[in-house]
Each structure stands twice: as C-alpha cells, then as structure tokens.
C-alpha positions as CSV (number, residue, x, y, z in Angstrom):
1,M,14.2,-0.8,-14.8
2,T,17.5,0.8,-13.9
3,A,19.0,0.6,-10.4
4,F,17.7,4.1,-9.4
5,D,14.5,4.4,-11.6
6,T,12.8,7.1,-9.5
7,A,9.8,7.3,-11.9
8,A,9.1,3.5,-11.5
9,Y,9.2,3.8,-7.7
10,E,6.9,6.8,-7.7
11,T,4.5,5.1,-10.1
12,A,4.4,1.9,-8.1
13,V,3.7,3.8,-4.9
14,A,1.0,5.9,-6.5
15,R,-0.7,2.7,-7.7
16,Y,-0.3,1.2,-4.2
17,F,-2.2,4.1,-2.6
18,E,-4.8,4.0,-5.4
19,A,-5.5,0.4,-4.4
20,W,-5.7,1.2,-0.7
21,N,-8.0,4.1,-1.3
22,A,-10.2,2.5,-3.9
23,G,-13.9,2.3,-2.9
24,G,-16.1,-0.7,-3.7
25,D,-15.1,-4.3,-4.2
26,E,-14.8,-4.1,-8.0
27,N,-12.7,-0.9,-7.9
28,V,-10.4,-2.5,-5.2
29,I,-9.9,-5.6,-7.4
30,K,-9.0,-3.5,-10.5
31,A,-6.6,-1.3,-8.5
32,V,-5.0,-4.3,-6.9
33,A,-4.4,-5.9,-10.3
34,A,-2.9,-2.7,-11.6
35,A,-0.6,-2.4,-8.5
36,W,0.5,-6.0,-7.7
37,T,1.7,-9.0,-9.7
38,E,-0.7,-12.0,-9.7
39,D,1.4,-13.6,-7.0
40,G,2.1,-10.4,-5.1
41,S,2.1,-10.4,-1.3
42,Y,1.5,-8.1,1.6
43,T,2.9,-8.8,5.1
44,D,2.7,-6.6,8.2
45,P,2.2,-7.4,11.9
46,L,-1.5,-7.9,11.4
47,A,-1.7,-9.6,7.9
48,D,0.1,-12.0,5.7
49,V,-1.6,-12.5,2.3
50,S,-0.8,-13.1,-1.3
51,G,-2.7,-13.1,-4.6
52,H,-5.1,-10.5,-5.7
53,E,-8.1,-11.9,-3.7
54,G,-6.1,-11.9,-0.5
55,L,-4.8,-8.4,-1.1
56,A,-8.3,-7.1,-1.8
57,A,-9.6,-8.8,1.3
58,V,-7.0,-7.0,3.5
59,I,-7.8,-3.6,1.9
60,N,-11.5,-4.1,2.2
61,G,-11.0,-5.1,5.9
62,A,-9.1,-1.8,6.5
63,H,-12.0,0.1,4.9
64,E,-14.5,-1.7,7.2
65,Q,-12.4,-1.0,10.3
66,F,-11.8,2.7,9.4
67,P,-14.7,4.1,7.4
68,G,-14.1,7.7,6.3
69,F,-10.3,7.3,6.3
70,E,-7.8,7.4,3.5
71,F,-4.2,6.4,3.3
72,R,-1.7,9.2,2.5
73,R,1.9,9.0,1.8
74,T,4.2,11.1,4.0
75,G,7.6,12.1,2.9
76,T,9.4,10.9,-0.2
77,V,9.9,7.6,-1.9
78,D,13.4,6.2,-1.6
79,G,14.4,3.4,-3.9
80,H,17.2,1.4,-5.5
81,H,17.6,-1.9,-7.3
82,G,13.9,-2.7,-7.5
83,I,13.3,-2.0,-3.8
84,A,11.6,1.1,-2.4
85,R,10.5,2.4,1.0
86,F,8.1,5.1,2.0
87,T,6.0,6.3,5.0
88,W,2.3,6.8,5.3
89,E,-0.6,7.7,7.6
90,L,-4.3,6.6,7.7
91,V,-6.1,10.0,7.9
92,S,-9.7,10.8,8.8
93,T,-11.3,12.8,5.9
94,A,-13.6,14.4,8.5
95,D,-11.1,15.9,11.0
96,G,-7.6,15.1,9.7
97,T,-6.6,12.9,12.6
98,A,-4.2,10.1,11.8
99,P,-4.5,7.2,14.3
100,V,-2.4,4.8,12.3
101,A,1.0,5.4,10.6
102,G,3.7,3.2,9.3
103,A,6.4,2.5,6.8
104,D,6.4,0.0,3.9
105,V,9.2,-1.6,1.9
106,I,8.2,-2.9,-1.6
107,T,10.0,-4.9,-4.2
108,L,9.0,-4.4,-7.8
109,A,8.7,-6.9,-10.7
110,D,10.2,-6.2,-14.1
111,D,6.9,-4.8,-15.3
112,G,6.9,-2.2,-12.5
113,R,4.2,-3.8,-10.4
114,I,4.6,-4.7,-6.8
115,R,5.9,-8.2,-6.0
116,T,6.1,-7.9,-2.2
117,V,5.2,-5.4,0.5
118,H,6.7,-5.6,4.0
119,G,4.8,-3.2,6.2
120,F,5.8,-1.8,9.6
121,L,3.3,-0.1,12.0
122,D,4.6,2.9,13.8
123,R,1.4,4.1,15.4
124,L,-1.8,2.3,16.2
125,P,-5.0,3.4,18.0
126,T,-4.8,3.0,21.8
127,A,-8.4,1.8,22.2
C-alpha cells in the first residue's frame, strides 16, 4: 500500500459499511472477517472490543437497538499512510431520519483490512 492509496481506503471503508449493514449472525461474522484483521479492534465512547467475535457482538447490538436502520457514509474518505477518516450517519430506512452520526478513523493492515477503528459520536438520540 502506498502512502496515498485512495483505492485501498475506499475498499476498506466499503467493507466496513458492509459489515455494519450485514443482516443475520452468519453474514455479520463473514463481513467482519472480510473487513477486519483477526485481532482488529473498535473503540468509541460506548464500546471497546477486539477480535471478530467482539466486533460482531457490537454490530449485532447496534442492529438490536436500531432495527430498520442502516449505516451510510457521508462525505469522502480522506487517507494517508495507512490511516483514513470518514463520516457517517445511522439512517432509518422507513423515513430517512438519522438520529446518530459520527466520524471514524481507521488504520489498515498491509492486506488492506482494518486493524483499528477509533469512532467519535457527533449526534445521539436525545431520549
């Protein structure tokens, strides 16, 4: 991977959203394995997990808490030297509302999969 490998960052972020939007335990596990290294981690103000099982549990928890919602990237992916950042929203497929939004910073392994995610929550539901 070169210092400014835009395609690698776009691919990694696309796989990231595929994992967050996968439905069903088996599909989540497969998508997590495609997106993250075996020892990959995810940290935000509400979670701090590592490994495929921990990552799948956080994703499944989000699905349980927000049924009928999907994660969507907003804006562009900005990356350099194996690190990328992007913004996102959690959007209702029924009415388009987005009660949750944030920004994530990821680091990539040499194989293009995610090694770490550091998430920041910019908007949360008030109730």
